[in-house]
C-alpha positions in Angstrom: 7.8 4.0 -21.9 7.9 1.3 -19.1 7.8 2.1 -15.7 10.6 2.5 -13.2 12.2 -1.4 -13.4 12.0 -1.8 -9.7 9.1 -4.4 -9.4 7.8 -2.6 -6.0 4.9 -0.7 -5.7 5.5 2.4 -4.4 1.5 3.1 -3.9 1.0 4.7 -0.5 -1.1 3.1 1.9 -2.7 4.0 5.1 -1.8 3.3 8.9 -4.3 5.1 12.0 -2.3 5.8 15.0 -4.6 5.7 17.6 -4.7 6.3 21.8 -4.2 8.7 23.7 -0.3 9.3 23.4 -0.1 8.6 19.9 0.9 12.5 19.6 3.9 12.2 22.1 5.1 8.6 20.8 5.8 10.0 17.5 7.1 13.1 18.6 9.6 11.4 19.9 10.3 9.1 16.6 9.9 11.2 13.5 11.8 13.9 12.5 8.5 16.6 12.0 6.5 18.5 15.3 3.4 16.5 15.1 2.7 20.0 17.2 1.9 21.5 13.3 -0.4 19.2 12.4 -3.7 20.2 13.6 -3.5 23.1 11.8 -1.4 21.8 8.4 -3.3 19.3 8.2 -0.4 17.6 6.2 3.0 17.5 6.5 6.0 15.1 5.4 8.3 13.4 8.0 11.1 10.8 8.1 11.3 8.0 10.7 15.2 7.6 11.3 17.5 4.7 13.0 19.7 5.7 15.7 22.9 6.7 13.1 20.2 9.1 11.6 19.7 6.9 8.2 15.7 7.4 6.9 14.2 4.2 7.0 10.8 5.3 6.2 9.5 8.7 4.9 6.2 9.4 5.8 2.7 11.7 4.6 1.5 12.9 8.0 -2.3 13.5 7.8 -4.4 14.6 11.0 -7.4 13.2 12.0 -9.6 14.3 15.3 -9.1 11.4 16.8 -5.4 9.8 15.1 -3.2 10.8 12.8 -3.0 9.4 9.5 0.6 8.5 8.5 1.2 6.9 4.4 4.0 5.1 3.2 4.4 2.4 0.3 2.7 -0.4 0.4 5.8 -2.6 0.9 6.9 -1.3 3.7 3.7 -0.9 6.0 3.8 -4.2 7.4 7.8 -3.9 8.7 7.0 -0.7 10.2 4.6 -1.1 11.8 6.5 -3.9 13.5 9.7 -2.3 14.1 7.8 1.0 15.3 5.5 -0.1 17.9 9.0 -2.3 19.7 9.6 1.4 21.0 5.8 1.5 22.3 6.4 0.1 26.1 4.0 1.4 28.2 2.5 4.4 25.6 -1.1 4.1 24.7 -0.8 4.0 20.7 -1.6 1.6 18.3 -1.3 1.6 14.3 -4.1 -0.1 12.1 -4.3 -0.1 8.5 -7.1 1.9 7.4 -7.7 0.9 3.7 -10.6 3.1 3.3 -8.6 6.1 3.3 -6.4 7.3 0.8 -3.9 9.3 -0.8 -4.4 10.0 -4.4 -2.8 12.9 -6.8 -5.1 14.7 -9.2 -4.7 17.0 -12.1 -5.8 20.4 -10.3 -5.8 22.2 -13.9 -4.4 25.7 -14.3 -6.8 27.3 -11.8 -7.1 25.0 -9.2 -9.5 21.9 -8.6 -12.5 22.9 -6.3 -12.7 20.3 -3.5 -15.1 20.3 -0.9 -13.4 21.2 2.7 -13.6 18.5 5.7 -14.7 14.7 4.9 -14.4 13.5 2.6 -11.2 15.3 1.3 -9.4 15.6 4.7 -6.1 17.4 3.5 -4.5 18.5 0.5 -1.3 20.3 -1.0 0.5 21.3 -4.0 3.7 19.8 -5.5 5.6 22.4 -6.8 7.3 22.6 -10.2 4.5 20.6 -11.6 2.8 21.5 -15.0 0.3 20.9 -15.5 -0.1 21.3 -11.4 -0.9 18.1 -9.4 -2.3 18.5 -6.2 -2.5 15.4 -3.7 -5.5 14.8 -1.5 -6.2 12.1 1.4 -10.0 11.2 0.5 -12.4 8.7 1.3 -11.8 5.2 -0.4 -15.5 5.6 -2.0 -15.3 9.2 -3.2 -12.4 7.9 -5.6 -14.9 8.0 -8.4 -16.0 11.2 -8.3 -12.6 12.2 -9.3 -13.1 11.2 -12.7 -10.4 11.8 -15.1 -8.8 14.3 -12.8 -7.3 11.3 -11.0 -3.7 10.7 -11.7 -2.0 7.4 -12.9 0.8 5.7 -11.0 3.7 7.0 -13.0 2.2 10.5 -13.2 2.5 11.1 -9.8 5.7 9.5 -9.8 7.0 12.6 -12.4 5.5 14.9 -10.6 6.8 14.0 -7.6 10.1 14.1 -8.9 10.0 17.7 -10.3 8.9 19.0 -7.1 11.9 17.3 -5.6 10.1 14.9 -3.4 12.3 11.5 -2.3 10.7 8.2 -2.1 12.5 5.1 -0.5 12.9 1.6 -1.8 14.1 -1.6 -0.6 17.6 -1.1 -2.2 18.0 2.6 -0.4 15.8 2.1 2.6 18.6 3.0 6.0 21.0 4.3 3.0 20.3 8.2 3.1 20.3 11.3 6.2 17.4 13.4 6.1 19.8 16.1 4.7 21.2 13.8 1.8 17.3 13.6 0.6 16.7 17.2 0.8 14.3 17.0 3.6 15.0 19.9 5.5 14.8 22.0 2.5 11.0 20.1 2.0 10.0 21.5 5.7 10.3 17.6 6.7 12.5 18.3 9.5 11.9 20.1 12.9 15.1 21.5 14.4 13.3 23.7 17.6 11.4 20.0 18.9 13.0 17.5 21.4 14.7 14.6 21.0 13.4 11.8 18.1 15.4 8.9 17.2 18.6 9.8 15.1 18.2 13.9 16.4 21.8 13.8 17.0 23.1 13.0 13.8 20.4 15.2 11.9 21.4 18.1 14.0 25.4 17.8 13.7 25.0 18.1 10.0 22.5 20.9 10.4 24.8 22.9 12.9 28.1 22.0 12.4 28.5 22.1 8.2 27.2 21.7 5.1 26.3 18.4 3.4 28.7 17.0 1.4 25.7 15.1 -0.9 22.5 16.2 -1.8 19.5 15.0 -4.1 19.4 16.5 -7.9 17.2 16.1 -10.4 18.9 14.7 -13.6 17.4 13.2 -17.0 18.3 10.9 -19.4 17.3 9.0 -22.5 17.0 5.6 -21.5 14.7 3.8 -19.2 14.0 5.0 -16.3 17.0 3.7 -13.7 16.7 1.2 -10.6 16.2 2.9 -7.7 20.0 2.1 -6.0 21.8 2.2 -8.8 24.7 4.2 -9.5 25.7 7.4 -10.9 29.1 7.1 -12.5 31.6 10.1 -13.2 34.1 10.7 -16.5 36.3 8.4 -14.5 34.0 5.8 -13.9 33.9 5.9 -9.8 30.6 6.0 -8.6 29.4 9.6 -8.0 25.8 9.1 -7.0 22.8 6.7 -6.0 19.6 6.4 -7.8 16.3 7.7 -5.4 13.6 7.2 -7.9 12.9 7.4 -11.7 9.7 7.9 -13.8 9.3 7.9 -17.5 9.7 11.3 -19.3 9.4 12.3 -22.7 12.3 10.9 -24.7 13.7 9.0 -22.0 13.5 9.6 -18.1 13.6 11.8 -15.3 14.7 10.7 -11.8 16.1 12.1 -8.8 19.7 10.9 -7.4 21.9 11.7 -4.5 25.1 13.3 -5.6 28.4 14.0 -4.7 28.8 17.9 -4.2 32.2 17.7 -5.2 32.0 15.7 -8.3 29.2 18.1 -9.8 30.5 20.0 -12.9 31.9 16.6 -14.9 29.6 14.7 -16.9 27.6 11.8 -15.0 26.2 8.9 -16.3 24.2 5.5 -15.6 25.4 2.4 -15.2 24.6 1.8 -18.8 26.9 4.6 -19.8 24.1 6.9 -20.9 24.9 10.5 -19.7 22.7 12.1 -17.3 21.4 15.6 -17.9 21.0 18.0 -15.1 17.5 19.3 -14.4 16.2 22.2 -12.1 14.4 21.4 -8.7 11.7 24.1 -7.5 13.4 25.2 -4.5 17.1 25.9 -3.9 20.2 23.6 -2.6 22.1 26.0 -0.7 25.3 24.3 -1.5 25.0 24.8 -5.1 24.3 28.2 -4.4 27.5 28.2 -2.5 29.8 26.3 -5.0 
């Protein structure tokens, strides 16, 4: 079974945010509360445009004198250039840090034992995966010591799909709001901190009603559909958009943002293959309300 049909690598690379104003600067740009990072050490965040559409999805890791931001390699240069346009006089910079890596390991039924502190800076388990998968931020020269527990890219991608974790590609950047990608359900949005780019749209969705579209999990007896491709309803109308996909048992597994109103009937990929609903390891309020 081949990997997803998109030719763009979603392997994460590290950017280090440095400077005395790094926390305040990122606090005014990202959906996450940077004040939590020293205690939690690893968090998910989004960067949105003024219309509240997600430009980039980030994994944030706490460093003593820097904040580490992980995002796909295809996006890193453009993200750096666009984000620093807002720098003005702030003392902050973003530089690649290739010696620091974000990887996934098979943590086994009892949980993999990893040392605290360097070279392992942070870790988190992905829910809904079997065997259990752990993401870790570590020094590049530590990777050889992980041996066979280090997961290939498609296994990591599949674990993230089963955990209900989105990703962005060139075809889908700035297509979705944070709520469409379930970021409010994934602890990636702070509704208590101050303003950030796109905050008015995100707050309005949270406070004035339920989102009409949500990211759900599906399976299909077909090759992994490309990010940005459509899900169709029984009449052939557009019902959703594929977010990310990976090969699975006898076919593929994928996440797609779909219209809540169009659930209940049969959904299909663009080639006509039925899309079978799957489960997520967290509840989606709009489905429970329906």
